[in-house]
C-alpha positions as a printed NumPy array, in Angstrom:
array([[-91.475,  10.843,  -9.852],
       [-89.986,  14.261, -10.552],
       [-92.348,  17.027,  -9.97 ],
       [-93.209,  19.741, -12.817],
       [-91.172,  22.278, -11.118],
       [-88.264,  19.955, -11.142],
       [-88.786,  19.284, -14.775],
       [-89.195,  23.063, -15.543],
       [-85.851,  23.728, -13.618],
       [-83.625,  21.398, -15.85 ],
       [-80.865,  23.026, -17.467],
       [-78.009,  21.487, -19.412],
       [-78.975,  18.027, -18.193],
       [-78.64 ,  14.392, -19.517],
       [-81.853,  12.643, -20.399],
       [-81.567,   8.9  , -20.037],
       [-84.013,   7.132, -22.019],
       [-84.185,   3.484, -20.648],
       [-83.48 ,   2.246, -17.092],
       [-82.105,  -1.229, -17.908],
       [-78.634,  -2.191, -16.682],
       [-76.824,   0.288, -19.039],
       [-79.176,   3.009, -17.836],
       [-78.744,   2.216, -14.367],
       [-75.095,   2.11 , -14.243],
       [-75.087,   5.317, -16.176],
       [-77.433,   6.971, -13.569],
       [-75.454,   5.799, -10.598],
       [-72.154,   7.574, -12.28 ],
       [-73.981,  10.764, -13.099],
       [-75.22 ,  11.059,  -9.591],
       [-72.038,  10.284,  -7.836],
       [-70.572,  13.059, -10.228],
       [-73.455,  15.564,  -9.435],
       [-74.188,  15.878, -12.867],
       [-78.101,  16.781, -13.34 ],
       [-80.114,  13.996, -15.285],
       [-83.524,  12.67 , -15.697],
       [-84.461,   9.125, -16.197],
       [-87.478,   8.574, -18.67 ],
       [-88.839,   4.905, -18.86 ],
       [-92.491,   3.285, -18.34 ],
       [-91.542,  -0.347, -17.722],
       [-93.11 ,  -0.78 , -14.085],
       [-89.775,  -2.714, -12.642],
       [-87.681,   0.114, -14.147],
       [-89.782,   2.837, -12.573],
       [-89.628,   0.788,  -9.234],
       [-85.827,   0.403,  -9.175],
       [-85.463,   4.362, -10.039],
       [-87.757,   5.32 ,  -7.177],
       [-85.816,   2.904,  -5.01 ],
       [-82.38 ,   4.657,  -5.887],
       [-83.947,   8.225,  -5.504],
       [-82.955,   8.989,  -9.324],
       [-85.06 ,  11.584, -10.928],
       [-87.562,   9.966, -12.885],
       [-90.51 ,  10.771, -15.509],
       [-92.48 ,   8.165, -16.307],
       [-93.622,   8.389, -20.159],
       [-96.74 ,   6.657, -21.472],
       [-94.931,   6.353, -24.89 ],
       [-91.178,   7.218, -25.178],
       [-91.754,   7.18 , -29.032],
       [-93.916,  10.115, -28.556],
       [-92.048,  13.495, -28.899],
       [-94.208,  15.435, -26.082],
       [-92.502,  12.815, -23.851],
       [-88.973,  14.407, -24.66 ],
       [-90.464,  18.033, -24.409],
       [-91.593,  17.157, -21.257],
       [-88.056,  16.414, -19.783],
       [-86.867,  19.391, -21.301],
       [-84.942,  18.176, -24.429],
       [-84.806,  21.814, -25.908],
       [-82.868,  22.497, -22.912],
       [-80.775,  19.442, -22.313],
       [-77.003,  18.936, -23.118],
       [-77.076,  15.255, -23.839],
       [-79.356,  12.529, -24.479],
       [-78.713,   8.649, -24.114],
       [-81.049,   6.396, -25.854],
       [-80.321,   3.03 , -23.954],
       [-83.464,   1.118, -24.593],
       [-83.377,  -2.646, -25.104],
       [-84.184,  -2.685, -28.725],
       [-82.259,  -1.   , -31.507],
       [-85.667,   0.309, -33.669],
       [-86.586,   2.065, -30.459],
       [-83.026,   3.854, -30.073],
       [-83.209,   4.854, -33.783],
       [-86.572,   6.453, -33.82 ],
       [-85.71 ,   8.452, -30.676],
       [-82.449,   9.498, -31.875],
       [-84.325,  10.686, -35.015],
       [-87.057,  12.683, -32.881],
       [-84.222,  14.006, -30.487],
       [-81.963,  15.388, -33.156],
       [-85.139,  17.128, -34.73 ],
       [-86.144,  18.836, -31.604],
       [-82.512,  20.005, -30.561],
       [-80.139,  20.127, -33.268],
       [-77.504,  21.109, -30.791],
       [-78.03 ,  18.263, -28.723],
       [-75.193,  15.529, -28.019],
       [-76.759,  11.831, -28.599],
       [-75.408,   8.797, -27.213],
       [-77.326,   5.694, -28.652],
       [-77.13 ,   2.04 , -27.862],
       [-77.052,  -0.581, -30.684],
       [-76.816,  -4.245, -30.098],
       [-76.098,  -5.03 , -33.638],
       [-73.043,  -3.794, -35.164],
       [-75.043,  -3.175, -38.439],
       [-77.355,  -0.801, -36.737],
       [-74.271,   1.771, -35.965],
       [-74.715,   3.254, -39.495],
       [-78.477,   3.731, -38.896],
       [-78.177,   5.386, -35.704],
       [-75.487,   7.687, -37.027],
       [-77.733,   8.833, -39.997],
       [-80.368,   9.293, -37.552],
       [-78.179,  11.664, -35.769],
       [-76.287,  10.03 , -33.029],
       [-72.876,  11.545, -32.209],
       [-71.661,   8.327, -30.654],
       [-72.873,   4.75 , -30.86 ],
       [-72.556,   2.566, -27.88 ],
       [-72.044,  -1.133, -28.443],
       [-72.385,  -2.607, -24.952],
       [-69.768,  -5.426, -25.777],
       [-67.218,  -2.748, -26.163],
       [-68.131,   0.319, -24.19 ],
       [-68.928,   0.923, -20.421],
       [-71.294,   3.234, -18.551],
       [-68.075,   4.848, -17.186],
       [-66.765,   5.682, -20.7  ],
       [-70.355,   7.14 , -21.325],
       [-69.719,   9.571, -18.466],
       [-66.251,  10.377, -19.99 ],
       [-68.339,  11.177, -23.574],
       [-70.697,  13.593, -21.761],
       [-68.069,  15.153, -19.239],
       [-64.894,  15.07 , -20.84 ],
       [-65.576,  15.211, -24.769],
       [-62.233,  17.078, -25.626],
       [-60.262,  14.244, -23.608],
       [-62.269,  11.68 , -25.731],
       [-61.376,  13.306, -29.019],
       [-57.879,  13.301, -28.247],
       [-57.687,   9.841, -27.11 ],
       [-59.583,   8.412, -30.196],
       [-57.513,  10.615, -32.694],
       [-55.256,   7.371, -33.405],
       [-56.386,   3.864, -33.082],
       [-53.367,   3.054, -30.686],
       [-54.638,   5.081, -28.089],
       [-57.645,   2.955, -27.484],
       [-56.574,   1.454, -24.307],
       [-54.801,   4.278, -22.777],
       [-57.399,   5.205, -20.366],
       [-57.261,   1.53 , -18.873],
       [-53.216,   1.777, -18.752],
       [-53.172,   4.97 , -16.975],
       [-55.86 ,   4.182, -14.332],
       [-53.481,   1.156, -13.567],
       [-50.914,   3.959, -12.693],
       [-53.049,   6.265, -10.895],
       [-52.668,   8.673, -13.689],
       [-55.65 ,  10.305, -15.584],
       [-56.284,  12.58 , -18.365],
       [-58.383,  15.76 , -17.374],
       [-59.223,  18.493, -19.564],
       [-59.703,  22.292, -18.389],
       [-61.229,  25.502, -20.648],
       [-59.415,  28.535, -19.948],
       [-61.927,  31.638, -19.042],
       [-61.402,  34.5  , -21.485],
       [-59.585,  36.793, -18.872],
       [-57.65 ,  34.035, -17.35 ],
       [-54.183,  34.988, -16.363],
       [-52.743,  32.046, -17.904],
       [-53.623,  33.401, -21.414],
       [-50.433,  34.18 , -23.129],
       [-48.17 ,  31.775, -21.293],
       [-46.164,  29.028, -23.324],
       [-47.049,  25.505, -22.425],
       [-43.333,  25.192, -20.957],
       [-44.181,  28.177, -18.525],
       [-47.613,  26.466, -17.642],
       [-45.806,  23.159, -16.903],
       [-43.092,  24.875, -14.978],
       [-45.959,  26.585, -12.82 ],
       [-47.361,  23.221, -12.087],
       [-44.09 ,  22.129, -10.527],
       [-44.121,  18.723, -12.704],
       [-47.275,  17.613, -11.381],
       [-48.916,  17.141, -14.909],
       [-47.771,  17.719, -18.583],
       [-50.004,  18.919, -21.435],
       [-50.579,  16.683, -24.09 ],
       [-53.103,  18.483, -26.264],
       [-54.941,  21.66 , -26.923],
       [-58.444,  22.147, -28.176],
       [-58.282,  25.703, -29.646],
       [-61.599,  27.949, -29.472],
       [-62.185,  27.467, -33.24 ],
       [-62.336,  23.654, -32.562],
       [-58.954,  22.778, -33.816],
       [-57.493,  19.957, -31.926],
       [-53.572,  20.043, -31.591],
       [-51.925,  17.026, -30.143],
       [-48.491,  16.91 , -28.733],
       [-48.282,  20.924, -28.796],
       [-44.727,  22.387, -28.86 ],
       [-43.536,  23.83 , -25.364],
       [-43.332,  27.192, -27.12 ],
       [-47.144,  27.213, -28.136],
       [-48.782,  30.22 , -26.584],
       [-52.315,  29.633, -24.55 ],
       [-55.045,  31.562, -25.946],
       [-58.555,  32.732, -24.357],
       [-60.97 ,  29.602, -24.403],
       [-58.219,  27.181, -25.235],
       [-59.163,  23.73 , -23.716],
       [-56.025,  22.21 , -22.204],
       [-55.901,  18.431, -22.068],
       [-53.259,  17.321, -19.114],
       [-51.891,  14.215, -18.093],
       [-51.245,  13.645, -14.141],
       [-52.799,  13.092, -10.964],
       [-56.354,  14.154, -11.152],
       [-56.413,  15.941,  -7.594],
       [-53.146,  17.952,  -8.577],
       [-54.491,  19.   , -12.147],
       [-57.76 ,  20.393, -10.325],
       [-56.136,  21.935,  -7.568],
       [-53.7  ,  23.68 ,  -9.883],
       [-56.222,  25.08 , -12.485],
       [-58.622,  26.083,  -9.413],
       [-55.861,  28.017,  -7.843],
       [-54.217,  29.68 , -10.993],
       [-56.629,  29.68 , -13.965],
       [-58.925,  32.677, -12.487],
       [-57.806,  36.432, -12.254],
       [-59.42 ,  36.822,  -8.796],
       [-59.236,  34.315,  -5.956],
       [-60.847,  34.032,  -2.466],
       [-57.928,  34.977,  -0.166],
       [-59.729,  34.806,   3.094],
       [-62.809,  33.27 ,   4.237],
       [-65.607,  35.83 ,   4.444],
       [-63.336,  38.652,   3.245],
       [-64.46 ,  39.179,  -0.423],
       [-62.152,  38.686,  -3.363],
       [-58.924,  40.262,  -4.124],
       [-56.559,  40.212,  -6.874]])
């Protein structure tokens, strides 16, 4: 069980309501990605399984009680995932969570297609139908929402992730720091610096506008979110080395420009 000090320390975390099959898969993926989360459940078997896996757990007596959500830091959380086995419980938790934290991202499970409209009305940002969505995609909704917005902009992109994975190519997003040296560069210049390791397929401007297939002459602006297509390791390495004005040049010798 998570200690009170651990619960108090949670910030920008994911709350998983329900540790059934979908909740367990999601918890495993979040743990492997080092994303902070807390599981809340009250079924004895689920509690035992969570403890065996070493996943952070809060045993709630009544998951319908808003005090249980407050106990796991809902006002400080980034995302809540409601994956309890019945739709009515997920609708109620969604309603309660949205009232407690208007800025929370909420993913909710619905077994019946007819439940989707109810969950969205209750405040869910995304509705998970287990027959059509996986735990891996839920992690993408949590960690890379701009990428998912781009992929879902047109229906024909719905299978793009699976196709790219077969080619060992992925889509990744990166938000430029306000003082990044990349600010002001044209997309063509950015891709040139990347030496062909990736291409820019979309930009999310700081005002929220999503620009798909931006022209090569488009200039990067502060706090832009860049959506790049390429090998994941190459993309991450490039932005780690180039997106910040100051880089660690020598171990143990401070920072230099």
